[in-house]
C-alpha positions in Angstrom: 87.2 107.9 129.1 87.5 111.4 130.7 84.8 114.0 130.4 86.4 115.8 127.5 86.7 112.7 125.4 83.2 111.5 126.4 81.7 114.8 125.3 83.5 114.9 122.0 82.5 111.3 121.3 78.8 111.9 122.1 78.7 115.1 120.0 80.4 113.3 117.1 78.0 110.4 117.5 75.0 112.8 117.3 76.3 114.1 114.0 77.0 110.5 112.8 73.4 109.5 113.5 72.2 112.5 111.5 74.4 111.6 108.6 73.2 108.0 108.7 69.6 109.1 108.7 70.3 111.3 105.7 71.9 108.5 103.9 68.8 106.3 104.5 66.7 109.1 103.1 68.9 109.3 100.0 68.6 105.6 99.5 64.8 105.9 99.9 64.8 108.5 97.1 67.1 106.4 94.9 64.8 103.3 95.5 61.9 105.3 94.1 63.8 106.3 91.0 64.9 102.7 90.3 61.4 101.4 91.0 59.8 103.8 88.5 62.4 102.9 85.8 61.8 99.2 86.5 58.1 99.6 86.0 58.6 101.5 82.8 60.6 98.6 81.5 58.0 96.1 82.7 55.4 98.0 80.6 57.1 97.0 77.4 58.1 93.5 78.5 56.7 90.4 76.9 56.5 88.4 80.1 52.9 88.0 81.3 53.9 88.1 85.0 55.8 91.4 84.5 52.9 92.9 82.6 50.5 91.9 85.4 52.8 93.6 87.9 53.0 96.7 85.7 49.3 96.9 85.4 48.9 96.6 89.2 51.4 99.4 89.6 49.3 101.6 87.3 46.1 100.6 89.2 47.6 101.7 92.5 48.8 105.0 91.1 45.4 105.6 89.6 43.8 104.9 93.0 46.1 107.3 94.7 45.4 110.0 92.1 41.6 109.5 92.6 42.3 110.5 96.3 44.1 113.6 95.2 47.5 112.2 95.9 50.1 110.6 93.6 52.8 108.3 94.8 55.4 110.9 93.9 53.7 113.5 96.1 53.4 111.1 99.1 57.1 110.1 98.6 58.3 113.7 98.5 56.2 114.6 101.5 57.8 111.8 103.5 61.3 112.7 102.4 60.8 116.4 103.2 59.4 115.7 106.7 62.1 113.0 107.4 64.9 115.4 106.5 63.5 118.1 108.7 62.8 115.7 111.6 66.3 114.3 111.4 67.8 117.8 111.9 65.5 118.5 114.8 66.7 115.2 116.4 70.3 116.3 115.9 69.6 119.6 117.7 67.8 117.7 120.5 70.7 115.2 120.9 73.2 118.0 121.0 71.2 119.8 123.7 70.9 116.5 125.7 74.6 116.0 125.5 75.3 119.5 126.7 72.8 119.4 129.6 74.1 116.0 130.6 77.8 116.8 130.7 77.7 120.5 131.4 74.7 121.1 133.7 76.2 124.2 135.4 76.6 126.0 132.1 73.3 124.9 130.6 70.9 125.3 133.6 72.3 128.7 134.5 69.4 130.7 133.1 66.7 128.0 132.7 63.6 127.9 134.8 62.6 124.4 135.6 59.0 123.6 135.1 59.0 120.1 136.6 56.7 118.8 139.3 58.2 117.9 142.7 56.3 114.6 142.8 57.9 113.4 139.5 61.3 113.9 141.1 60.4 112.7 144.6 58.7 109.5 143.3 61.6 108.7 140.9 63.4 105.4 141.6 66.8 107.0 141.5 68.7 110.3 141.4 69.9 109.4 137.9 66.2 108.9 136.8 65.3 112.3 138.3 68.3 113.9 136.6 67.3 112.5 133.2 63.7 113.5 133.7 64.7 117.1 134.4 66.9 117.2 131.3 64.3 115.8 129.1 61.5 118.1 130.3 63.8 121.1 130.0 64.8 120.3 126.4 61.2 119.4 125.5 60.2 122.9 126.7 62.9 124.4 124.5 61.8 122.4 121.4 58.1 123.2 121.9 58.4 126.9 122.5 61.1 127.8 119.9 61.5 127.8 116.1 64.4 125.8 114.7 66.6 128.8 114.2 66.0 129.9 117.8 67.0 126.4 118.9 70.3 126.8 117.1 70.8 130.1 118.8 70.1 128.5 122.2 72.7 125.8 121.5 75.3 128.4 120.6 74.4 130.3 123.8 75.0 127.1 125.8 78.4 126.7 124.3 79.2 130.3 125.4 79.0 132.0 122.0 77.3 135.4 122.6 74.3 136.3 120.3 76.2 139.2 118.6 79.1 136.8 117.8 76.9 134.1 116.3 77.4 133.8 112.6 76.4 130.3 111.7 72.9 131.4 110.5 72.7 134.0 107.7 69.5 135.9 107.2 68.9 133.9 104.1 69.3 130.7 106.1 66.8 131.9 108.7 64.3 132.7 106.0 64.7 129.3 104.4 64.4 127.6 107.7 61.2 129.5 108.4 59.6 128.6 105.1 60.7 124.9 105.4 59.2 124.7 108.9 55.9 126.1 107.5 56.0 123.6 104.6 56.6 120.7 107.1 53.7 121.8 109.2 51.4 122.2 106.2 52.3 118.6 105.1 51.6 117.2 108.6 48.6 119.3 109.6 46.9 120.7 106.4 47.1 118.0 103.8 50.0 119.9 102.3 47.9 122.8 101.1 49.2 126.4 101.5 46.6 128.1 103.8 45.9 131.8 104.1 47.6 132.1 107.6 51.0 130.8 106.4 50.8 132.6 103.1 50.1 136.0 104.7 52.7 135.4 107.4 55.5 134.7 105.0 54.3 137.4 102.6 54.4 140.0 105.5 58.0 139.1 106.3 58.8 139.7 102.6 60.3 136.2 102.2 60.1 134.7 98.6 57.6 132.0 98.4 57.1 129.7 95.4 53.5 128.6 96.4 50.2 130.4 96.1 47.4 130.3 98.7 45.3 127.2 98.3 48.0 125.4 96.2 49.5 122.1 97.2 53.1 122.3 98.3 53.5 118.7 97.2 53.3 119.6 93.5 56.8 121.0 93.4 58.7 119.7 96.4 61.7 118.4 94.4 63.5 121.7 94.5 62.7 122.3 98.1 64.0 118.9 99.0 67.3 119.6 97.3 67.5 123.0 99.1 66.7 121.7 102.5 69.2 118.8 102.2 72.0 121.2 101.3 71.1 123.7 104.0 70.7 121.3 106.8 73.8 119.3 105.9 75.8 122.6 105.9 74.3 123.8 109.2 74.7 120.4 111.0 78.4 120.4 110.2 78.8 124.0 111.3 77.0 123.5 114.6 78.8 120.3 115.4 82.2 121.8 114.6 81.4 124.9 116.8 80.4 122.7 119.7 83.6 120.6 119.5 85.7 123.7 119.2 84.3 125.0 122.5 85.0 121.9 124.5 87.9 123.3 126.4 86.1 126.5 127.2 83.1 124.6 128.5 85.3 122.5 130.7 87.0 125.5 132.3 83.6 127.3 132.7 82.1 124.3 134.4 85.0 124.0 136.8 84.8 127.6 137.8 81.1 127.5 138.7 
């Protein structure tokens, strides 16, 4: 397989992995709906075993509620975080493919913050190469918002900032809010804190949550929105990368 076909295959595989993860998340959500319906039917069943199981289901839900969480809230929090994380992984994988196969284009403006000893003590050149790529991408992920990561990917495939049209302003605003919600779920027990509330308010971005309110209360709508947005963006980004394959090959040869 030549470089062109290898690149296209890897980029397509990255997208395929994202699609598979999203399908699993959809199945997880469907499983919840079926389970809830099943326990509703158990509640009116005459079978003693089913009634015992239904009562145990109610007991667990009551226990969760006493800890200020319901099963639905925990489920929705996991779904939201998983969708966001799957998209982050797609962007990471695309960057890794680009850096691996087109290093001259990708490393052109990067400053490497790797230690000489980590390279020198590596068992092979390939290990050193992989270490540099991983550390470089980790730096990009840790120091940039998700919309900036998208812009960086488009930069790497030779699309100038003024020509980038994959992200609308509305998309950027939604991504910012979704990233804040994800962070609140992970780091703040899903409660809207003053810092995030004031930050989003200052940017004049519509927000459906009040300060001190749990974002888990009404996540269904946000889950639907984030699924649609990230599915749309993933397809646009993957298509843009594949369409630039020939240009990347020419650029790499000229360097």
